[in-house]
N, C-alpha and C positions, 0 to 999 in steps of 0.2 A: 481838334478844333471843338468838336461837340462838348468835350469836357470843360473847356475854357468858357464858353456861352452859358453852361449850367451854372459855373462858379459865379460869374457876374450877375446873372438873374438872382442867384441866392443872396449875394451881396447887397442888391438893390432893395430886396424885400426886407432885409435886416435894417437897412438905412431908413426904411418908412417906418418900420415897427418901432425903432428905438426912441423916437421923439413921443410917439403916443404913449408908451410905457412911461416915459418920464413924466408926461403931462399928467397922467393918471395919479403919478405918485406924489408930484409937487404942485401940480396944478399950473406950472409955467417952466418953459425950457429956454435958457438964455442961448443967444446966438454963439457965444464962446463955447458953451458946451457942446452945441451942435457941431461946431467946426472941429472940436477936439475928437468927437465920435467919428466924424467923416475922415479925418486923418489917421484915426486908428484903423477904421475899416479899410481904408486905401492900403495901408501898410500890410494888413493881413491879406488882403486881395493880391498885393505884389508877391508876397512870400508864397501864397498859394499857386499864383501864376508861375513862379519860378520852379517851385515844386513839381508842377504838371509838366514843365519843360524838360526837366530832368528825366522824369519817368518816361516821357515820350523818346527822349534820346537814348535811354536804357533799353526801352522796347525796341527801337531801331537797332540797336547793337545786338539784341537777343535774336532778332529776326535774320540778321547777318550771320551769327553763330549757327542758328538752325539751318541756314541755307548751306553753310560750309560742311555742317555735319551730314547734311542730306548728300552732298557732292561726295564727302569721304566714304558714306555708306555704299554709294553707287560704285565708287572706285574699288572698295573692298569686295563687293559682289563680283565685280570683274576680275579682281586679284584671286579670289576664291575659286572661280571657275578655272583659272589658269593653273592654280595649284592642284585642283583635282586632277587635271590632265597630267601635270607633272607628278602627281602621286601615283596614277596609273603606270606611268612609265617607270617610276622607281620601283614599284611593286614588281613589274616585270624584270627589272634589272636584278632585284633582291632574289627572285625565283631562280634566274639563271646563275647567280652567285651561289646560292644554295645548292643548286644542282652540281656546281663544280667545287663545292667545300670539301669533298673527299680528297682533292689534290693537296689542300692544306694539312691534311691529317695523315699523310703517308711520307715516309722518308726512305731513302735508299742508300744503300752502302755496298761496297764490293771490293774485290782484289783481283789482281793477276800476277801469276808467279810463273816465270820461265826458268826451267832448270836444266843444267848440263850435269850428267851423273856417269860416274864410272865405278864398276863393282868387280872385285876380284875375290874369288872363293877357292879355297883349296878342296880338292875331291880325292875320293878314295878310288884307287883302281885296283881291281882283283879282289879276291876274298881270301880268307884264312891266312895261313902263314905267308902266302905270297902277296898279300895285299900291301899296297904302297899309298902313300898320300902325295898327290901330284898337284902342281898348279894348274888351276883352271884358266881357260882363255878369258881375257877381260871382256866385260860387257860394258859397252858405252852406248849411252842414249841421250835423247833430248826429250824434254816432257814440259808440259804446262799444266797449270791449275787456274781455273777460272771459277769464281763465286760471285753471285749477286743475290742480295736479300732486300724485301721490302717490309717495312714495319708500319702498320696501320693502327692508329689509335681509334678504338671502338667506343669506349666510355672513358670517364675520368680515371677509372681504375683498371681498365683492361685494354689489351691490344692483341693483335694477331700478327705473327711473323711467318712469311712465306719466303723460301730461299731455294735457288737452283744452283747446281754446280756441275762442272765437268767430271768425267770419270766413266767407268764400265760397271758400276754398282758394288764395287768392294767397299764395305763399310769402313775400313781403315785408310782409304786412300780416294782423293778426287783428282788424282793426276791422270793425264792422258798422254800416251806416248806418241811422238811424231812418227807415223807409220802409215803404211798402205797408200802411199803416193799421195799424201795430202788429202785423203778422203775425209768426209765429214765425220765428226766424233759425237760421242753420246753426251747427253744433258740429263740430269735426274733431279728429283726433288731432294734437296738437301736438308731443308727445314719446313716444317708445317705445324705450328703449334699456337695455342692461345696462352696468354699470361694474365692471371687476374690477382691484382694486389689487394687480398681481402682483408688485411689488417696492416697496421703500421710496420714495415719492414719484412712482412710475409707475403709470399707469392704461391699461387697454385698454378702449375704448368702442365698442359695436356697436349699430346700429340708428339711429332717428331721433333725433338727439342735439343738444345745445347746441353752439355754435361752439367748437372746441377750442383756438383761438389767443386771445392777449390783444389786447383792443382799447386803442388808444391814446387816453387822455382821451375826448372825446366826439366823436371822428372819425366821419365819415359814409361812409367807404370801404366798409363792411359793414353792411347793415340788421340791426338787433339782433333783428328777429321772425323772420330766417331760422334754422330749425333743420334743418340739412342730414341726408342718408341716407347712411349707409356706415359706415365704421370710422375710428378715430383711436387714436393713442397720445400721451399727455400725459406731461410729466415736470416736476416742480418740486421742487428741493431746494437749500437754501442760497441762494446768489446766482443760480443758473441756472434757467432754465425753457425749455420747448420742447414742439413738438408735431409730429406728422405725421399726414397724413390722406389718405383716398380716398373721394370722394364720387360717387354715381351721379346724373347730372342727368336723363337721358332714355334710355329703351329705343329703340333704333332697330332694328327688326326688319323684314327684308325676305325674304319666303319664296322669293325667286329665289335659287338657290345662287350666282349670280353677283353677287348684290347685296352692298351695304356694310352689314354688320350691326354695326359699331362704335359701341358705346353712347357717348353724351357723358358725360364724366366729368371730374373735377377732382382733381388729385393736388397736394398742397402740404405745406410745412413752414415752421414758425417756430422761431427760437432767439433767446435773448436773455439779459441779465443785469440784476441789480438790485443797486444798492449805494448807500450814503449819500454825499451831497454837499450842501455849504452848509447843514447842519442839517436836511436833509430826505432823501427818497428819490428816486433818479434810475432810470429804466428805459430800456434801449436794446434794440432788436429789429430783425431782419431776417426778412422773410417772402417766400416765393416760392410761386406756384401756376402750373399749366400746365392749361389747359382742353383736354383731350384729346378728339378727335372733334367739336370745335365747328366748325372751318373748314368751309365748304361744307355746313353743317348748320344746323338751326333748333332749337337747345335752348331754346326759350322757353316759358314758362308758357302753357297753352292759350288763356287769355283775354288774354294780353299780347302784346308784341312785342319788338323788339330794344332798346328803350328808349335809343336813341340811337347804338347800335353801327352801324356800316357794314355794309350788306347789298347783295347782288347777287341778281338773278333766276336760278333754277335750274329747268330743265325736268325734271319727274319722269316725264314719259311720260303722265301723266293730267292734267297742268296745270303751271302755273308758280308756285313759291313763292320767298319771299324767304329767303335763307340768309346766313350770316355770311361776310364776305369775307376776315377775317384770323383767325390764331390769337390766343390770349390767353396769352402767357408773361409773367406780371406779377411784378415785385419790388417790394416795399414796405419802405422804411427808415422807422423811426419812433423817437421819443424823447419821454419825458415826465418832468417834474419836479415833485414835491410838496413844496411849501414851507409857510411860515406868514407871513401878513401881517396885521397888526392883531389878532393873536390868533386868526385864523381861516385854514382850509386854503386855500392858493393851488395850484391845478393849471395847468401850462403844458405845451403838447404841440405836436408838429409830425409830420407824415406827408408822405412823398414817394413816388410810384410812378411806374413807366415799364413800358409794354409792350414787351417785347424781340423780339416776333415780327417776322419780315422784312416789309418793304412797308409798314408802318404809318407814317402821317404824323402824326396827331395822337394822340400817345402818352404824354403826361405828366399826372400829377395831384398836387396838393399841397393841405394844409390846415394852418392855424395857428389855435391857440386858447388862451383863458385862462378860467378859472373861478374865482371867489372865494367862499368860503362852502360849506356844505354842509346839506342838509336832512335829516340823519340823526337830529335830536333835535328834541323839540318846541320850537316859538317859535324855530325857525333858519331862515335864508334862504340862497340862492345867487344869483349873477348872473354871466353870462359871455357872451363872444361868440366868434365862429369866422368865418374866411374860408376858402373852398374853391373850387378851380379844378379842373375835370377835363375833359381833352380827350376828343374823341369816342370814341376806341378806347384810351384809357389802361388801362381796366379792363373786365372782363366786367360788362355792365350788369345782368344778372340778379340780382347780389349787392349791388348799392350801396343806399344809403338812398332809400327810397320816396317821401320828402316833399321833401327837397331838390332845386331845380331840376325839380320835378314828376316826380322819380324817374328822370331821364335823365342820361346823360353829356352832354358837349357844353354844359356850363353852369358858371356860377361866381357868387359873391355872397357875402352875409353871412347870418349867423344871429345872433339875439340871443335870451337866455333869462333868465328870472327865476323863482325858485321860493320858496316859503314853507311851512313845516310848522306849522300852528297846534297841532296834537297829534301824538302818536306815531302813525305809520302811516297818516297822512293828509298829502298834499302837494298844494299848488296851484302849477301852472306856467302860464306864459305865454311862447310861443315866436313869434318873428316872423322870417321869412325874406324877405330881398330879393335876388332872384337874376335872372341874365340867362340866356336859353335861346338855344340856336343860336349860341354864341359863335364856333365855328370854321367853321361852313357856314351861309350865308345860308339863310333859310327859303324864298325862291323865287329863280329865276334868270331873267336876261333883260337884254337891253341897255337902258341908261338907268334901272336900278332904283337909285335913290338915297336911299331912305327909312331905310336902315341895315338891318344884318342881325340885330341882337340884338332879342330880345323880352322885355319886362320881365315878371317873375313874382313876385308877393307872396303871401305865406301867413301867416295868423294862426291860432294854435291856443291855446285856453284849456282847460286839463285840470284835472280833479279825480281824484286818484290815491288809491285805498284798497288797503292791503296787509293780508294776514292769514296 
């Protein structure tokens, strides 16, 4: 309203001033001119009044917008306070989630095997010319093997694996016999190692780890239960693979400064290639290991023995012990072919090994095998056979399979196996071994001994395997 009064006053002043100016200029103002000026002035005043009205309306709208914005600001302040409270609650939840994040970085797996086993071994009765080979009483037993491992991701390139297993400590067996009226059985650390992927396809492994080299087919040159202790580097990229390892077998400590404190150890390496052939995959590999500190030493499991390797007596000053007569510098050449036959996978393989250490007489081992089918899917089956021959000192016996030829070198024979998977993760197996023991050295010596040097060894295993 104040703006409108000011405008009217201004207009009146102009109306009074205009005639005077005209009079001064012409000396006389006509009534018609005055009326025209008044009409023009009134039109200008009307336009000015209308503009003022619009400005006042716009001003009212702006005041309303400002009021709404003030209300919105107040609402946002209230919401901000609520969000701050929610943020504090969320921070607490995040802290709890981070505290439980380890669970998302750990995975578990395991297996249980229940086995019924029957073993029959010929034995020598008597000695010299009166010695005879007799049938042994059958041994029948029930056994189980239980294993559980956890794998934890530590960083993007490293992990730690811990595993426990049943058993009594035998490095070649995690089996536990049903015995002692169902008493509690032993559990041991089976795996404890760190794995660092330090380059594409390359890993450094430290601790008690899985065997770092590739096994050929179903070869029995190395027992699959052995998890060595030491360090290994593995590589696999494209068609090439390889590994190098250093294992500690036994601490040999003699407090006498003049004594021999060389620990028994194993140094080895494997290298190979994989390539397509005849519509399948072929793999060739060369493997070498050296058993350092083994000769004239007894790097045996405490409850075991040489398992066929040649030994000689050694005077320790406090008694006589049996020690290894030879070194074990072993080369293994192997190959396997994966094909398809009748719509099923067919695996063919061969292994050959020789102990290159000096003075060794019985120094060669080999095996040949074929397996048809696979039990990787429900209602699938497999069947196969293998022949193996191993001279007495061809390989370091502490590492070979613990079942074939009673777990000894100096044996040969056949292995037959069939398997069926009724459902996923459950496999039924039957394995039969028909072997000969003491193939290189007669079990007894003496003039007139003509009953033969071989001892028959038969072993039947019926397994139910559960994996999870």
